[in-house]
C-alpha positions as CSV (number, residue, x, y, z in Angstrom):
1,M,57.4,-107.7,-9.4
2,S,56.2,-110.4,-11.9
3,T,54.6,-109.6,-15.2
4,Q,51.3,-111.2,-14.1
5,R,51.0,-109.0,-11.0
6,L,51.7,-105.9,-13.0
7,F,49.0,-106.8,-15.4
8,S,46.5,-107.5,-12.6
9,L,47.3,-104.1,-11.0
10,H,46.9,-102.3,-14.3
11,A,43.5,-104.0,-14.8
12,T,42.4,-103.0,-11.3
13,C,43.3,-99.3,-11.9
14,A,41.5,-99.3,-15.2
15,T,38.4,-100.8,-13.6
16,V,38.4,-98.1,-10.8
17,S,38.9,-95.3,-13.5
18,S,36.0,-96.6,-15.5
19,L,33.7,-96.7,-12.4
20,R,34.7,-93.2,-11.3
21,A,32.4,-91.3,-13.7
22,P,29.3,-93.4,-12.9
23,L,29.9,-93.1,-9.2
24,I,30.2,-89.3,-9.4
25,A,27.0,-89.2,-11.4
26,V,25.2,-91.3,-8.9
27,A,26.4,-89.1,-6.0
28,V,25.2,-85.9,-7.8
29,A,21.9,-87.5,-8.6
30,G,21.4,-88.5,-5.0
31,L,22.3,-85.0,-3.8
32,L,19.8,-83.4,-6.2
33,A,17.1,-85.9,-5.1
34,A,17.7,-85.0,-1.5
35,C,17.4,-81.3,-2.4
36,G,14.1,-82.0,-4.2
37,G,15.2,-80.7,-7.6
38,S,16.7,-82.0,-10.8
39,T,18.4,-78.9,-12.1
40,V,20.9,-76.4,-10.7
41,S,20.3,-72.7,-11.1
42,A,22.5,-69.8,-10.5
43,P,22.0,-68.0,-7.2
44,P,19.9,-64.9,-7.3
45,T,21.8,-61.6,-7.8
46,A,21.1,-58.4,-5.8
47,S,21.1,-55.1,-7.6
48,N,21.9,-52.1,-5.5
49,T,21.2,-48.7,-7.1
50,G,22.2,-46.8,-4.0
51,S,25.3,-46.6,-1.8
52,G,25.8,-47.0,1.9
53,S,23.8,-49.0,4.4
54,G,20.1,-49.3,4.9
55,S,17.3,-51.7,4.1
56,G,15.7,-51.6,0.7
57,S,12.6,-53.2,-0.8
58,T,12.6,-57.0,-1.0
59,N,10.8,-58.9,-3.7
60,T,10.0,-62.2,-2.1
61,G,8.3,-63.6,-5.2
62,S,11.5,-63.8,-7.3
63,G,13.9,-64.0,-4.4
64,T,15.6,-60.8,-5.6
65,T,16.5,-58.1,-3.1
66,T,16.6,-54.6,-4.7
67,K,17.9,-51.6,-2.9
68,T,16.8,-48.3,-4.3
69,G,18.3,-44.9,-3.6
70,T,17.6,-41.3,-4.4
71,T,20.3,-38.8,-5.5
72,G,19.8,-35.6,-3.6
73,V,21.9,-32.7,-2.5
74,A,23.5,-34.5,0.5
75,T,24.1,-37.8,-1.3
76,A,25.6,-36.1,-4.4
77,A,27.8,-34.0,-2.2
78,A,28.9,-37.2,-0.4
79,Q,30.0,-38.7,-3.7
80,T,31.8,-35.5,-4.5
81,T,33.8,-35.5,-1.3
82,N,34.5,-39.2,-1.6
83,D,36.1,-38.7,-5.0
84,L,37.8,-35.6,-4.0
85,G,39.4,-37.3,-1.0
86,T,40.6,-40.1,-3.3
87,A,42.2,-37.6,-5.6
88,I,44.0,-35.9,-2.6
89,A,45.2,-39.2,-1.2
90,S,46.9,-40.1,-4.5
91,Q,49.0,-36.9,-4.5
92,T,52.5,-36.5,-3.1
93,I,54.0,-33.3,-1.8
94,P,57.8,-33.0,-2.1
95,G,59.4,-33.0,1.3
96,L,56.4,-34.5,3.1
97,S,55.6,-38.1,3.8
98,P,52.9,-39.6,1.7
99,Q,51.2,-40.3,5.0
100,V,50.2,-36.7,5.1
101,T,48.3,-36.6,1.9
102,Q,46.8,-40.0,2.5
103,G,45.5,-38.8,5.9
104,L,44.0,-35.7,4.5
105,G,42.4,-37.6,1.6
106,N,40.9,-40.1,4.1
107,A,39.6,-37.2,6.2
108,V,37.9,-35.6,3.2
109,S,36.5,-38.9,1.9
110,S,35.1,-39.8,5.3
111,T,32.8,-36.8,5.2
112,S,30.8,-38.7,2.6
113,S,29.8,-41.2,5.3
114,T,28.6,-38.3,7.5
115,L,26.6,-36.8,4.7
116,N,25.1,-40.2,3.7
117,S,24.2,-40.9,7.4
118,L,22.5,-37.5,7.7
119,A,20.6,-38.1,4.4
120,D,19.4,-41.5,5.6
121,A,18.3,-40.2,9.0
122,V,16.1,-37.5,7.3
123,S,14.8,-39.6,4.4
124,N,14.2,-42.8,6.4
125,G,12.4,-40.7,9.0
126,V,10.5,-37.6,8.1
127,G,10.9,-38.4,4.5
128,Q,8.6,-41.4,5.0
129,T,5.9,-39.5,6.9
130,G,2.6,-41.3,6.3
131,T,4.2,-44.7,5.7
132,T,6.1,-45.3,8.9
133,A,4.7,-45.2,12.4
134,N,7.2,-42.8,14.0
135,P,9.0,-40.8,11.4
136,V,10.4,-38.3,13.9
137,G,11.7,-41.0,16.2
138,T,13.5,-42.6,13.2
139,T,15.2,-39.4,12.3
140,V,16.2,-38.8,15.9
141,A,17.6,-42.3,16.3
142,G,19.6,-41.8,13.1
143,L,21.6,-39.0,14.6
144,G,23.7,-41.5,16.4
145,S,25.0,-42.8,13.1
146,V,25.8,-39.2,12.0
147,V,27.9,-38.6,15.1
148,G,29.6,-42.0,14.8
149,S,30.5,-41.4,11.2
150,T,32.6,-38.3,12.1
151,S,35.2,-40.6,13.6
152,G,36.6,-41.3,10.1
153,V,37.3,-37.6,9.6
154,V,39.1,-37.4,12.9
155,Q,41.1,-40.6,12.2
156,G,42.2,-39.2,8.9
157,L,43.4,-36.1,10.5
158,S,45.3,-38.2,13.1
159,T,47.1,-40.0,10.2
160,A,48.0,-36.7,8.6
161,V,49.4,-35.2,11.7
162,G,51.4,-38.4,12.4
163,G,52.9,-38.1,9.0
164,L,54.1,-34.6,9.7
165,G,56.6,-36.0,12.3
166,S,58.5,-38.2,9.8
167,G,61.1,-37.7,7.1
168,R,62.6,-34.3,6.9
169,L,60.1,-33.0,9.5
170,A,61.2,-35.7,12.1
171,P,62.2,-33.0,14.6
172,L,58.5,-32.3,14.9
173,A,57.8,-35.8,16.1
174,P,57.7,-34.9,19.8
175,L,54.8,-32.6,19.1
176,T,53.0,-34.4,16.3
177,T,53.1,-37.9,17.8
178,P,51.1,-37.1,21.0
179,L,48.7,-35.0,19.0
180,A,48.1,-37.8,16.5
181,S,47.6,-40.2,19.4
182,T,45.0,-37.9,21.0
183,L,43.1,-37.5,17.7
184,S,43.1,-41.3,17.2
185,T,41.7,-41.7,20.7
186,A,39.0,-39.1,20.0
187,A,38.1,-40.9,16.8
188,G,37.5,-44.1,18.8
189,A,35.5,-42.2,21.3
190,L,33.3,-40.7,18.6
191,N,32.7,-44.1,17.1
192,A,31.7,-45.7,20.3
193,G,29.8,-42.6,21.4
194,G,27.8,-42.6,18.2
195,A,26.7,-46.1,18.7
196,T,25.8,-45.4,22.3
197,L,23.9,-42.3,21.3
198,G,22.0,-44.1,18.6
199,N,20.9,-46.8,21.1
200,A,19.8,-44.2,23.6
201,L,17.9,-42.2,21.0
202,G,16.2,-45.3,19.7
203,S,15.3,-46.6,23.2
204,V,11.7,-46.8,24.4
205,P,11.6,-43.7,26.6
206,V,12.8,-41.5,23.8
207,Q,10.5,-43.1,21.3
208,Q,7.6,-42.4,23.7
209,I,8.4,-38.8,23.5
210,T,8.8,-38.6,19.7
211,Q,5.7,-40.8,19.0
212,P,3.1,-38.1,20.0
213,V,5.0,-35.6,17.8
214,S,4.8,-38.0,14.8
215,T,1.2,-38.7,15.5
216,A,0.4,-35.0,15.4
217,I,2.4,-34.0,12.3
218,T,1.6,-37.1,10.1
219,P,-2.1,-36.3,9.3
220,I,-1.2,-32.6,8.8
221,V,1.6,-33.3,6.3
222,T,-0.5,-35.9,4.5
223,T,-3.6,-33.8,4.4
224,A,-1.7,-30.7,3.1
225,G,-0.3,-32.7,0.2
226,L,-3.7,-34.2,-0.7
227,V,-5.3,-30.7,-0.5
228,T,-2.8,-29.2,-2.9
229,Q,-3.2,-32.1,-5.3
230,T,-7.0,-31.7,-5.1
231,V,-6.8,-28.0,-5.9
232,G,-4.5,-28.8,-8.9
233,T,-6.8,-31.5,-10.2
234,Q,-10.1,-29.6,-9.7
235,S,-8.8,-26.4,-11.2
236,G,-7.3,-28.2,-14.2
237,L,-3.9,-26.6,-13.5
238,G,-2.2,-29.6,-11.9
239,A,-1.1,-31.5,-15.1
240,P,0.1,-28.4,-17.0
241,L,2.0,-27.0,-14.1
242,G,3.5,-30.4,-13.4
243,G,4.6,-30.6,-17.0
244,V,6.3,-27.2,-16.8
245,L,8.2,-28.3,-13.7
246,A,9.2,-31.5,-15.4
247,K,10.6,-29.6,-18.4
248,V,12.6,-27.3,-16.1
249,G,13.9,-30.2,-14.1
250,G,14.8,-32.1,-17.2
251,A,16.7,-29.1,-18.5
252,L,18.7,-28.9,-15.2
253,S,19.4,-32.7,-15.4
254,S,20.6,-32.3,-19.0
255,A,22.8,-29.4,-18.0
256,G,24.3,-31.4,-15.2
257,S,25.0,-34.3,-17.5
258,K,26.8,-32.0,-19.9
259,V,28.9,-30.5,-17.1
260,G,29.9,-33.9,-16.0
261,N,30.9,-35.1,-19.4
262,A,32.8,-31.9,-20.2
263,T,35.1,-32.2,-17.2
264,H,36.5,-35.7,-17.9
265,N,37.2,-36.3,-14.2
266,P,35.3,-37.9,-11.3
267,V,34.9,-34.7,-9.3
268,G,33.5,-32.8,-12.3
269,A,31.1,-35.7,-13.0
270,D,30.0,-35.5,-9.4
271,L,29.3,-31.8,-9.7
272,G,27.2,-32.5,-12.7
273,T,25.3,-35.1,-10.7
274,L,24.7,-32.5,-8.0
275,V,23.1,-30.2,-10.6
276,G,21.1,-33.1,-11.9
277,S,19.8,-33.9,-8.4
278,L,18.4,-30.3,-8.2
279,G,16.7,-30.9,-11.5
280,N,15.1,-34.1,-10.1
281,T,13.8,-32.1,-7.1
282,V,12.2,-29.5,-9.4
283,T,10.5,-32.3,-11.3
284,N,9.3,-34.0,-8.2
285,A,7.8,-30.7,-7.0
286,G,5.1,-31.3,-9.6
287,G,3.7,-34.0,-7.3
288,L,2.3,-31.2,-5.1
289,V,-0.3,-30.4,-7.8
290,N,-0.5,-33.5,-10.0
291,P,-1.2,-36.7,-8.2
292,N,-0.6,-38.8,-11.3
293,G,2.8,-37.5,-12.0
294,P,6.2,-38.0,-10.4
295,N,6.2,-38.0,-6.6
296,G,2.4,-38.1,-6.5
297,A,2.0,-40.8,-3.8
298,M,3.4,-38.7,-0.9
299,P,4.2,-35.3,-2.3
300,I,5.6,-33.5,0.8
301,P,7.7,-36.3,2.3
302,G,8.8,-37.3,-1.2
303,L,10.0,-33.8,-1.9
304,I,12.1,-33.9,1.3
305,T,13.6,-37.3,0.2
306,S,14.3,-35.9,-3.3
307,L,16.0,-32.8,-2.0
308,V,18.2,-34.5,0.7
309,G,18.7,-37.9,-1.0
310,A,18.9,-41.4,0.4
311,T,21.0,-44.5,0.0
312,S,18.1,-47.0,0.5
313,V,14.7,-45.4,-0.2
314,G,13.2,-43.8,-3.3
315,V,10.5,-41.4,-4.3
316,A,7.1,-43.0,-4.9
317,N,5.1,-41.9,-7.9
318,G,1.3,-41.3,-7.8
319,P,-1.5,-41.7,-7.4
320,P,-1.8,-41.6,-3.6
321,A,-3.5,-44.4,-1.7
322,S,-6.2,-42.1,-0.4
323,S,-8.3,-39.8,-2.6
324,N,-10.0,-38.1,0.3
325,P,-7.9,-35.1,1.2
326,F,-9.1,-35.0,4.8
327,G,-9.0,-38.8,5.3
328,P,-5.8,-38.9,7.5
329,L,-6.8,-35.8,9.5
330,Q,-10.3,-37.3,10.1
331,S,-8.8,-40.5,11.3
332,S,-6.5,-38.7,13.7
333,L,-9.4,-36.5,15.0
334,A,-11.7,-39.5,15.3
335,S,-9.1,-41.3,17.4
336,L,-9.4,-38.4,19.9
337,G,-13.1,-39.0,20.3
338,L,-14.3,-36.2,18.1
339,G,-16.7,-38.4,16.1
340,S,-16.5,-40.5,13.0
341,N,-16.6,-37.6,10.6
342,P,-15.2,-34.5,12.3
343,V,-14.5,-32.6,9.1
344,G,-17.2,-34.1,7.0
345,S,-18.4,-30.9,5.4
346,L,-15.0,-29.8,4.3
347,S,-14.1,-33.3,3.1
348,T,-17.2,-33.4,1.0
349,L,-16.4,-29.9,-0.3
350,L,-12.9,-30.7,-1.4
351,G,-13.4,-34.3,-2.2
352,G,-16.1,-33.6,-4.8
353,T,-15.9,-30.6,-7.0
354,P,-14.8,-27.6,-4.9
355,L,-14.0,-25.5,-7.9
356,A,-16.6,-26.9,-10.3
357,G,-18.2,-23.5,-10.8
358,L,-14.9,-21.9,-11.7
359,T,-13.7,-24.7,-13.9
360,S,-17.0,-24.9,-15.8
361,A,-16.9,-21.1,-16.4
362,L,-13.3,-21.1,-17.5
363,G,-13.6,-24.3,-19.5
364,G,-16.8,-23.3,-21.3
365,T,-18.2,-19.8,-21.8
366,P,-17.4,-17.7,-18.8
367,L,-19.2,-14.7,-20.4
368,G,-21.9,-16.8,-22.0
369,S,-24.8,-15.0,-20.3
370,L,-23.5,-11.7,-21.5
371,T,-22.7,-12.8,-25.1
372,S,-25.6,-15.1,-25.8
373,S,-28.5,-13.1,-24.3
374,G,-27.0,-9.7,-24.2
375,L,-24.9,-8.7,-27.2
376,S,-26.3,-11.1,-29.8
377,G,-29.9,-10.0,-29.2
378,S,-30.8,-6.7,-27.8
379,P,-28.0,-5.7,-25.5
380,L,-29.8,-2.6,-24.3
381,S,-33.2,-4.1,-24.0
382,S,-33.5,-3.5,-20.3
383,L,-32.5,0.1,-20.8
384,T,-34.8,0.7,-23.7
385,S,-37.7,-1.0,-22.0
386,A,-37.1,1.2,-19.0
387,L,-36.9,4.3,-21.1
388,G,-39.6,3.3,-23.5
389,G,-42.1,2.4,-20.8
390,S,-45.3,1.2,-22.6
391,G,-44.1,2.7,-25.9
392,S,-42.9,0.6,-28.8
393,A,-39.3,-0.6,-29.1
394,S,-38.8,1.7,-32.1
395,N,-39.6,4.8,-30.0
396,P,-37.8,4.3,-26.7
397,L,-38.2,8.0,-25.8
398,S,-41.9,8.3,-26.2
399,T,-42.5,8.3,-22.5
400,L,-40.0,11.1,-22.0
401,T,-41.4,13.2,-24.8
402,G,-44.9,12.7,-23.6
403,A,-43.9,13.8,-20.2
404,L,-42.3,17.0,-21.5
405,S,-45.4,17.7,-23.7
406,G,-47.6,17.4,-20.7
407,V,-45.4,19.8,-18.8
408,T,-45.5,22.3,-21.6
409,S,-49.2,22.0,-22.1
410,G,-49.7,22.7,-18.4
411,V,-47.6,25.7,-18.6
412,T,-49.3,27.1,-21.7
413,S,-52.8,26.6,-20.1
414,G,-51.9,29.0,-17.4
415,S,-51.2,26.8,-14.5
416,L,-48.0,28.6,-13.9
417,G,-49.5,32.0,-14.7
418,G,-52.2,31.9,-12.2
419,G,-55.3,33.4,-13.8
420,A,-57.0,33.8,-17.2
421,G,-55.9,36.3,-19.7
422,G,-52.5,37.8,-20.3
423,S,-50.8,36.6,-17.2
424,G,-51.0,33.0,-18.5
425,Q,-49.3,34.0,-21.7
426,A,-46.2,35.4,-20.0
427,L,-44.3,32.2,-20.7
428,A,-45.7,31.6,-24.1
429,P,-42.3,32.1,-26.0
430,V,-40.6,29.6,-23.7
431,T,-43.3,27.1,-23.9
432,A,-43.4,27.3,-27.6
433,L,-39.7,26.7,-27.8
434,V,-39.9,23.7,-25.4
435,G,-42.8,22.4,-27.5
436,Q,-40.8,22.6,-30.7
437,L,-37.9,20.8,-28.9
438,T,-40.0,17.9,-27.6
439,G,-41.6,17.6,-31.0
440,A,-38.2,17.3,-32.6
441,L,-37.1,14.6,-30.1
442,G,-40.3,12.6,-30.7
443,S,-39.9,12.7,-34.4
444,A,-36.3,11.7,-34.3
445,A,-36.9,8.7,-32.0
446,G,-40.1,7.6,-33.5
447,S,-40.9,5.6,-36.6
448,T,-39.9,7.1,-40.0
449,S,-43.1,5.8,-41.6
450,G,-44.9,9.2,-41.1
451,S,-45.0,12.1,-43.5
452,G,-41.9,14.2,-43.8
453,T,-38.5,13.4,-42.4
454,A,-37.4,12.5,-39.0
455,T,-35.7,16.0,-38.6
456,N,-38.6,18.2,-39.6
457,G,-39.3,19.3,-36.1
458,L,-35.6,20.1,-35.5
459,T,-35.3,22.1,-38.7
460,T,-38.4,24.0,-37.9
461,L,-36.9,24.8,-34.5
462,L,-33.7,26.0,-36.0
463,G,-35.6,27.9,-38.6
464,G,-37.4,29.7,-35.9
465,L,-34.3,30.6,-34.0
466,T,-32.2,31.9,-36.9
467,P,-32.9,35.2,-38.7
468,A,-35.0,34.9,-41.9
469,N,-32.6,36.9,-44.0
470,H,-28.8,36.6,-43.8
471,K,-28.1,39.1,-46.6
């Protein structure tokens, strides 16, 4: 090849190389123009705080899909069995095939799927009472997933049994191989049967049976939660009691965290999480009396979700959407043709201030009438006025002494004796004694402004009753 041709080829390659970058830039610019934008942004990321399957809450404004979960007893136990199964599968037993421990580990780990499926069936169904149309139907339809998830347990057992017929235990193969095959077939049947059962329980005929049940229990559950919240709010005990439950729940959660950190292994950490989930349930119980605290939006369904747990739904905090405790029940009864306000009187009672009298008394001066008008003034004014009659307040016994004086004067005038003369004087010593007694009582109870002392009459009486000379 001549030198001129080589130079021409080199120039051509240089030209193509120099045009490559502009051509790429033009292509990218055309692509961006076709897409309607001038910049390239990273795709949105999805954060999943739960585990397992299930639909979560979608934020269409930012394009971010967020799945929320709740750690409850079932979901915490599911995580524990999952980690425990992983630990078993990693072990080896001398003289046995590793297939045995792997199968056993898989069987234990697969129970986590069953527990999570059960938690989702309950929490997505009855745990959402008041926010979903047919909570009972959702729970019933979820039982198919529970049955289907047990296939993993059976399949793990099949693997373990098959491993028993290998290695040193090969003579057991004629027994273990058919059994392992049978277990594997059963696992497949459970998987398919669970799917079929789920479809059947979610079908229209079954939903038509569960729908009336959901319609009946939804207003009852919702109303019960609103009533307890109303009582807690109106009595003033809701917030303090909710705070106490929150402290107890926080203590349990803290204890669970300490247990998990002290064990230094996944299973121990899961046990700590289980204790912490119980603490969360105690805290969420405060929503029954405090609508503005945790689990205040739907207290009873939220408590169910908190206790069981869920992989895709969370517990909604307060306040609830409806402040009328009998609103859901009224709507349900009104749909039956019982009027627009079937429980109006009770709704007005609990919706306003049902315990206003009690709270005002306890919050203010519950014994105000007694302390202000009774003890601070004349606490026995009613008694003294009754005893004093028309007499002065300083002599409350004037009426009584006057009555006794009238009786004695009548006796001394002979009304009891019958005639004039000596017969009327038969009771003279007695009447004289009574007269002296009433005079003493009148002097003691009366004003001390008169002459002598207040006990003159009494000393005169005692002087008359005692001998004149004690010598």
